Structure formats: structure tokens, C-alpha cells
C-alpha positions in Angstrom: 23.2 -26.2 38.3 21.5 -23.0 37.6 19.4 -22.1 40.6 15.9 -20.2 40.3 16.3 -16.6 41.9 14.3 -16.2 45.1 14.4 -12.8 45.6 16.8 -11.1 43.2 17.8 -7.4 43.6 17.4 -7.0 39.8 14.1 -5.1 39.5 11.3 -6.4 37.0 10.8 -4.8 34.0 8.8 -1.7 34.1 5.5 -1.5 32.1 6.8 0.5 29.3 9.9 -1.9 28.6 9.6 -4.6 25.9 8.3 -7.6 28.0 5.5 -9.9 27.3 3.6 -12.2 29.7 3.5 -16.0 28.6 2.1 -18.9 30.2 4.7 -21.2 31.8 3.5 -24.2 30.1 4.1 -22.8 26.5 7.8 -22.4 27.4 10.2 -25.1 25.6 13.3 -26.4 27.3 16.9 -26.5 25.6 17.1 -22.6 25.1 19.8 -20.3 26.4 18.2 -17.1 27.8 19.5 -13.9 25.9 17.4 -11.8 28.8 16.3 -12.4 32.5 13.0 -14.2 33.1 10.9 -12.3 35.6 7.6 -13.4 37.5 4.4 -11.9 36.6 0.8 -11.7 37.8 1.7 -10.2 41.3 2.2 -6.9 42.8 5.8 -7.7 43.5 7.6 -9.1 40.5 11.2 -10.3 40.8 13.8 -12.1 38.6 13.2 -15.9 38.2 16.5 -16.8 35.8 19.3 -15.0 34.5 20.4 -14.1 31.1 22.6 -16.9 30.1 21.0 -19.8 32.0 19.8 -22.5 29.7 15.9 -23.3 30.4 15.7 -26.7 31.1 12.6 -29.1 32.0 13.8 -29.5 35.4 13.8 -25.7 36.1 10.4 -25.4 34.2 9.0 -28.3 36.7 10.6 -26.3 39.8 8.8 -23.2 38.6 5.5 -24.9 38.4 6.1 -26.7 41.5 6.3 -23.1 43.1 2.9 -22.3 41.8 4.3 -19.8 38.9 1.9 -20.4 36.0 3.0 -17.3 34.0 6.2 -15.5 33.6 7.4 -12.2 31.7 9.9 -12.5 28.9 11.8 -9.9 26.9 10.3 -9.8 23.4 13.8 -10.7 21.7 13.3 -14.0 23.4 9.8 -14.8 22.4 10.6 -16.8 19.0 13.1 -19.1 20.5 11.2 -19.7 24.1 7.5 -20.1 22.8 6.9 -23.8 21.3 5.4 -24.0 17.9 1.9 -23.4 17.7 1.7 -21.4 21.2 1.4 -17.8 21.7 2.1 -15.6 24.6 -0.6 -14.6 26.8 -0.8 -10.6 26.2 -2.4 -8.6 28.7 -5.4 -6.6 28.2 -5.3 -3.0 27.0 -1.9 -2.6 28.5 -0.1 -1.5 25.2 -2.5 1.8 25.2 -1.8 2.5 28.8 2.0 2.2 28.3 2.4 4.1 25.3 1.6 7.9 26.2 -0.5 8.9 23.3 -3.2 11.4 23.9 -6.5 10.7 22.6 -8.0 13.4 20.4 -11.5 13.4 20.1 -11.7 12.5 16.4 -9.7 11.5 13.5 -10.5 15.0 11.9 -9.1 16.9 14.3 -5.6 14.9 14.5 -5.1 14.7 10.9 -7.0 17.8 9.6 -8.9 15.8 7.2 -9.8 17.9 4.2 -12.8 17.8 2.1 -11.3 15.7 -0.8 -10.2 13.0 1.8 -11.4 9.4 0.8 -12.7 8.7 4.2 -15.7 10.7 3.5 -16.7 8.0 0.8 -16.5 5.2 3.4 -19.8 4.0 4.9 -20.0 3.3 8.5 -22.0 -0.2 9.4 -22.4 0.1 13.2 -23.2 -3.5 14.4 -24.2 -4.8 11.0 -22.6 -8.2 10.3 -20.6 -9.0 7.0 -22.5 -9.4 4.0 -21.6 -12.9 2.7 -22.1 -11.8 -0.8 -19.8 -9.1 -0.5 -17.4 -11.1 1.5 -17.1 -13.5 -1.6 -16.7 -10.8 -4.0 -14.0 -9.4 -1.9 -12.5 -12.9 -1.9 -12.6 -13.1 -5.5 -10.8 -9.6 -5.8 -8.3 -10.5 -3.4 -7.4 -13.7 -5.3 -7.1 -11.7 -8.7 -5.0 -9.0 -6.8 -2.7 -11.5 -5.8 -2.4 -13.4 -9.1 -1.8 -9.9 -10.6 1.1 -9.2 -8.7 2.7 -12.6 -9.2 2.2 -11.8 -13.0 3.7 -8.5 -12.3 6.7 -10.0 -10.5 7.2 -12.7 -13.1 7.2 -10.2 -15.8 9.5 -8.0 -13.9 11.9 -10.8 -13.6 11.8 -11.7 -17.4 11.9 -8.0 -18.3 9.1 -8.4 -20.6 5.7 -6.9 -21.2 5.5 -5.1 -18.0 3.6 -2.1 -18.6 0.9 -4.4 -19.7 0.4 -5.4 -16.0 -2.2 -2.9 -14.6 -1.4 -2.5 -10.6 -3.1 0.6 -10.7 -6.4 -1.3 -11.2 -5.8 -3.3 -7.9 -5.2 0.1 -6.0 -8.1 1.7 -7.5 -10.5 -1.3 -6.8 -9.4 -1.5 -3.2 -10.7 2.1 -2.6 -13.9 1.0 -3.9 -14.2 -1.9 -1.7 -12.9 0.4 1.4 -15.6 2.9 0.7 -18.2 -0.2 0.8 -17.0 -1.6 3.9 -13.3 -1.1 5.1 -13.8 -3.7 8.0 -14.6 -6.5 5.8 -12.2 -5.4 3.3 -9.7 -5.8 5.9 -10.7 -9.2 7.0 -8.9 -10.5 3.9 -6.0 -8.0 4.3 -5.4 -9.1 7.9 -5.7 -13.2 7.8 -2.1 -14.4 8.3 -0.7 -16.7 5.7 2.7 -18.1 4.4 1.3 -18.9 1.0 2.4 -17.1 -2.1 5.4 -15.2 -0.5 6.1 -12.5 -1.2 3.2 -11.7 -3.8 0.2 -12.2 -1.0 2.3 -10.4 1.5 2.9 -7.4 -0.5 -1.1 -7.2 -1.5 -2.2 -7.6 2.3 0.7 -4.8 3.0 -1.0 -2.5 0.4 -4.5 -3.2 1.7 -3.6 -2.2 5.3 -1.6 0.6 4.1 -4.3 2.0 2.2 -7.0 1.6 4.7 -4.7 3.4 7.4 -4.1 6.1 4.8 -7.9 6.7 4.3 -8.5 6.7 7.9 -5.7 9.2 8.2 -7.5 11.2 5.8 -5.6 11.0 2.5 -6.9 12.0 -0.9 -7.6 9.4 -3.6 -4.2 10.3 -5.6 -2.2 9.7 -2.5 -3.7 6.5 -1.8 -3.3 5.2 -5.0 0.5 5.9 -5.0 0.4 4.2 -1.2 -1.0 1.1 -2.8 1.0 1.1 -6.0 4.4 1.3 -3.8 3.0 -1.2 -1.4 2.0 -3.8 -3.8 5.6 -3.7 -5.8 7.8 -3.2 -2.7 9.1 -6.8 -2.6 9.9 -7.0 -6.4 13.5 -6.9 -5.5 13.4 -10.1 -3.5 13.3 -12.0 -6.8 17.0 -11.3 -7.0 17.7 -12.4 -3.5 19.2 -16.1 -3.0 16.6 -18.7 -3.0 18.2 -20.4 0.0 17.9 -17.4 1.8 14.5 -16.6 1.0 13.2 -19.9 2.1 15.7 -20.2 5.2 14.0 -22.4 8.0 16.1 -20.5 10.6 17.0 -17.1 11.5 19.2 -15.3 9.0 23.2 -14.8 9.6 24.4 -11.6 9.4 25.9 -12.0 6.0 22.2 -13.2 4.7 20.5 -10.4 6.3 22.7 -8.1 4.7 21.9 -9.5 1.5 18.3 -9.0 1.8 18.7 -5.2 2.8 19.8 -4.9 -0.6 16.3 -5.7 -2.2 14.6 -2.2 -1.7 17.6 -0.8 -3.8 17.1 -3.7 -6.3 13.2 -2.8 -6.3 13.9 0.9 -7.2 16.2 0.1 -9.9 13.5 -2.1 -11.4 10.8 0.4 -11.1 12.4 3.9 -11.7 12.0 3.8 -15.6 8.4 2.4 -15.4 5.9 5.3 -16.4 3.0 3.1 -14.9 4.6 3.7 -11.3 4.4 7.2 -10.3 7.6 8.7 -8.4 5.9 8.8 -5.0 5.1 5.2 -5.4 8.4 4.4 -6.2 9.6 6.1 -3.1 7.3 4.1 -1.0 8.7 0.9 -2.7 12.2 2.1 -1.8 11.8 3.4 1.7 9.2 0.9 3.1 11.9 -0.6 5.2 13.6 2.4 6.7 12.7 3.4 10.2 12.3 6.9 11.6 15.0 6.4 14.2 17.7 5.5 11.3 17.6 1.7 12.2 16.2 0.5 9.0 17.7 0.0 5.3 18.7 0.5 2.8 20.0 4.1 3.6 19.2 4.2 7.5 17.3 7.3 6.7 15.7 9.2 9.6 11.8 10.6 10.0 12.2 13.9 8.0 14.3 12.2 5.2 11.6 9.4 4.7 8.6 10.1 2.5 5.5 10.4 4.6 3.7 7.7 2.4 6.6 5.4 3.3 6.2 5.9 6.8 2.5 4.7 6.6 3.5 1.7 4.4 6.2 0.8 6.9 3.8 0.5 9.7 1.4 -1.7 7.5 4.0 -3.9 6.1 5.6 -4.4 9.5 2.1 -5.4 11.1 1.5 -7.9 8.4 5.0 -9.3 8.5 4.6 -9.9 12.3 1.2 -12.0 12.3 2.3 -13.9 9.2 3.7 -17.2 9.8 7.5 -17.7 8.3 9.4 -20.8 8.0 11.6 -20.0 11.0 9.0 -18.8 13.5 5.0 -18.8 14.1 3.0 -15.6 13.7 2.5 -13.4 16.4 -1.0 -12.8 17.9 -2.5 -9.6 16.4 -2.8 -7.8 19.7 1.1 -8.7 20.5 2.1 -7.1 16.8 0.0 -3.9 18.0 1.8 -3.7 21.0 5.3 -4.1 19.4 4.4 -1.3 16.9 3.3 1.1 19.9 6.4 0.4 21.7 8.2 1.2 18.4 6.4 4.4 18.1 7.6 5.4 21.6 11.1 4.5 20.8 11.0 6.7 17.8 11.4 3.8 15.6 8.0 4.1 13.8 5.9 7.2 12.8 3.6 7.8 15.8 0.6 9.3 13.7 0.9 6.3 11.2 0.9 3.8 14.3 -2.1 5.9 15.5 -3.8 5.6 12.3 -3.2 1.7 12.5 -5.1 1.4 15.9 -7.8 3.6 14.5 -8.2 1.6 11.5 -8.1 -2.1 13.0 -8.7 -1.2 16.8 -6.3 -2.2 19.6 -7.4 -5.8 19.4 -7.2 -6.0 15.6 -10.3 -7.1 13.3 -10.4 -10.9 13.2 -8.8 -11.1 16.6 -10.3 -13.5 19.1 -10.6 -12.2 22.8 -12.1 -13.2 26.2 -14.6 -11.0 27.6 -15.1 -10.2 31.5 -18.4 -12.1 30.9 -16.4 -15.7 30.4 -17.6 -15.4 26.5 -15.3 -15.6 23.6 -15.9 -13.1 20.8 -14.0 -12.2 17.5 -13.3 -8.6 17.0 -15.6 -7.5 13.8 -15.5 -3.9 13.4 -13.2 -1.0 14.7 -14.8 2.1 16.5 -12.0 4.4 15.3 -10.8 6.6 18.1 -12.6 4.3 20.8 -9.8 2.0 19.5 -9.9 -0.1 23.0 -13.6 -0.7 22.5 -14.5 -2.5 19.1 -17.3 -4.1 17.7 -17.5 -8.0 18.6 -19.2 -11.0 17.7 -19.7 -13.4 20.7 -18.7 -17.0 20.0 -19.2 -18.6 23.2 -20.5 -22.2 23.0 -23.2 -21.2 25.7 -24.9 -18.5 23.6 -28.3 -19.9 23.0 -29.1 -17.5 20.1 -29.7 -19.1 16.6 -27.3 -16.1 15.1 -24.4 -14.6 16.7 -24.7 -11.9 18.9 -23.1 -8.6 17.7 -22.0 -6.3 20.6 -20.6 -2.7 20.4 -18.4 -2.4 23.2 -18.9 1.3 23.6 -22.3 0.8 24.0 -22.1 -1.9 26.4 -19.9 -0.4 29.1 -20.4 -3.5 31.5 -18.4 -5.6 29.0 -14.6 -5.5 28.2 -12.1 -7.5 26.7 -10.0 -9.2 29.4 -7.2 -10.6 27.1 -6.4 -11.5 23.4 -6.3 -15.3 22.6 -4.4 -17.3 20.1 -6.9 -18.9 17.7 -5.5 -22.4 18.6 -6.6 -21.5 22.1 -10.0 -20.8 21.0 -10.5 -23.9 19.2 -9.9 -26.0 21.9 -12.7 -24.1 24.0 -15.4 -24.1 21.0 -17.1 -26.0 18.4 -15.6 -25.8 14.9 -18.9 -24.0 13.6 -18.3 -21.4 16.1 -14.9 -20.4 15.0 -15.6 -20.8 11.2 -15.5 -17.3 9.5 -18.7 -15.6 9.0 
């Protein structure tokens, strides 16, 4: 019978490794471990279970009997070990500390923002809550964009009337919305969903990519190219087997190989369209490439990947991570950020683009639910750009006596800090429904 290690000589993973702390109660039995499980939450961490062991209910009960409530898992095991509907408990602000990225005083000094950068058009709203009328308009624009992309995909598949679909109008309208309220704009772009795949995913990836590009100081024309390429990047998936597209399990090697064909198919479908500029075509073609050469379809490395494609890759990966798929649940947004930060440290993602992401959405991304050191729960409302560990939050705690939710800028309220990120399901168990509905 597999035994629980009492004091293994194997050292616990260093803080910089790809491990995540999870509640013991969130683990499911019957899974064979690909990597060891370590103790967590104490100064002396050690291996509990070795790779190759099968996690049984008896082992889980033995761990619980020893007073163990949380464990450290390798991220490659997360999707198998975490029960559906559960999420790992991620540690507060640890990603920023683990990835050694120096913090410049402002985006302008980092990216050399020029006078024609679109970021100069972006209004800053401070602690102002979202305007409900503007939110409704944004929702209508979002639905229209998804419908237009669906129409574009359909026409591309039929090879008829393609040029009549004006995707550029979606990108241009997105810039207007970004200028009006980039945080509100991102609420829809960062809302996880499995509906209307791949069209909704493409729209959300484009929204996030354009917001990141704006914060990084890109001019309008480059942002339009970035948005167009991101909107069209998955059109090649139309030629991938439906069985593969809708598989409710991890893909086999041969099935994944089929999926890696779709960027080339996308490029073949776009290259003769005068309405899609060359830079946008390259974004669509290279969005799945990685700076360390681990991507597809051509295993290009950083210098050989278009700069806009490197931004799009970060946005696309983030949206994919937080979105549920038939074979897995979506990640907690903070955990997705942590994964991307680790990827940047390893050279997988462009470091500046990942920094642009956390400047845009904060370390605890807009829409995330978090627990504060005051014991209150909050939703992240707005980013504070370079102060990305201290976003603007809306207090959601049931104990709040105020008639309207309190909005707090954590960079001004130094006594308050975020303890940890929570899964929305965890919050819903603690608060009334009216406290967690969208504002």
C-alpha cells in the first residue's frame, strides 16, 4: 500500500517552481500522480506522496487525520486532481515576488510611449463605479461583435461574401470603448465562458490584446492590426475535425497535431483578403508561437515572432486559461496570471507583454473576487496600472452596512491588503446573491 512520506529527503519545490497550493478537500481520489505532492503552509515543507502513486480516499483521510488542510501540487496535475467546480487556493501576491521583474515608475518610462499612442485618449476613473448605461451599451456592442465574427467565420467557410464583413469596425469601436472606460470594457472581455467557441473566445482575446497594447503605448493603426488578427485567428479551426473540437477529454498526440495545423489554415484563408492587413495576418498566424520555440505552427523564437503576435499570445493564453472547456474547468484569474508570469520567467512569453497584461488588469484581474485582511470580500473593479498589486476594489461582504457598495483604492488605504484570490463559487457560499451579482 502506498505510504505517506513522513520526512522525505526530497526537498519541497522552491517558490519559483510551477506549483500551486490547493485545499486538501478540493482533491479527488483515483488519480495517479504525475509529480509529487508536498506539504504547504509551514516553514518546513516536505514530500507527502511520490510521483506514480494513486491518490486514494484512504490516503486523503490519512492526510486530513494528520491535520493537513492544504498541499502543494505541480501545475501539470491540477486539472486532474482538482474536483470539477473546485479551484486551488492561490497564495496572495506570490507571483509578483516569485518572478523577478523590476518595477519601473510608470508605463511611459518602460515602453517609451510616443505622442500618437492611444493611451493618451484613455480616461482614468479612479474609484468611480461603472456606469450602468455604459455597461449595457458595452454588452450590446460585445454581442454584436460576437455575431459579426460568427458571420465572418461562416462566410469564410462558404468562401462567399467575405469582404462584406467589416471586422475592422469591431476593432475601431473597441478603441472608442477603451478610451471611455478601459476597466468596464474589460469586464466583458474577462468574463469566462464556454459559449459560442471559438467566436466568443476570439472576441475576448482581441479585446484583451487591444487593451494591453493600449497600456503599452501602441498607436491606433497598430492596435487595429492587433485587434483584427486576434479576431480572425481561430478561423482555421473550422477545418479541424468536430470530434476533436468538441472532445470532452485531453487530446491525444495525433489529435493535438491536427489542432496545430489551424494557424496555417487561418493564414491561407486570410492572405488574399485586402481587408486584413499583412500585420494582422501575421498576428493570426503566429498567435500560438512562443518565444522559447515551444509554440506552433513553426516553433518560431522571440526575434522571429511579430511584436504584435507576442502581445496577442499573452491575451489569447489568458482568456483560454480562465475559460471553461469540455475537459476542464476554467482557472481562477489570479492563477492564470501566475502561470503567465512563470511562463515569462522561463522565456515562453514576452516579458514586456506579460507586464503589459498585469498593468492592464492587475495581479488580481478585474472581476476577480478576493479576501481582504479585514475579513471582508471584494471584487476587483479597476486596475492601478504600475501599482498592480493594489487595485481598486468593491467591498462585497455581507457585513457591510452601507446602502451602496464601498469602493476602496488599495494604494490609498495602506492598512488594507489582499490575502488571497477566491473562486466565485467559494464567494457565493459566503454572501447573499445580491452581493455577488454584476454591478
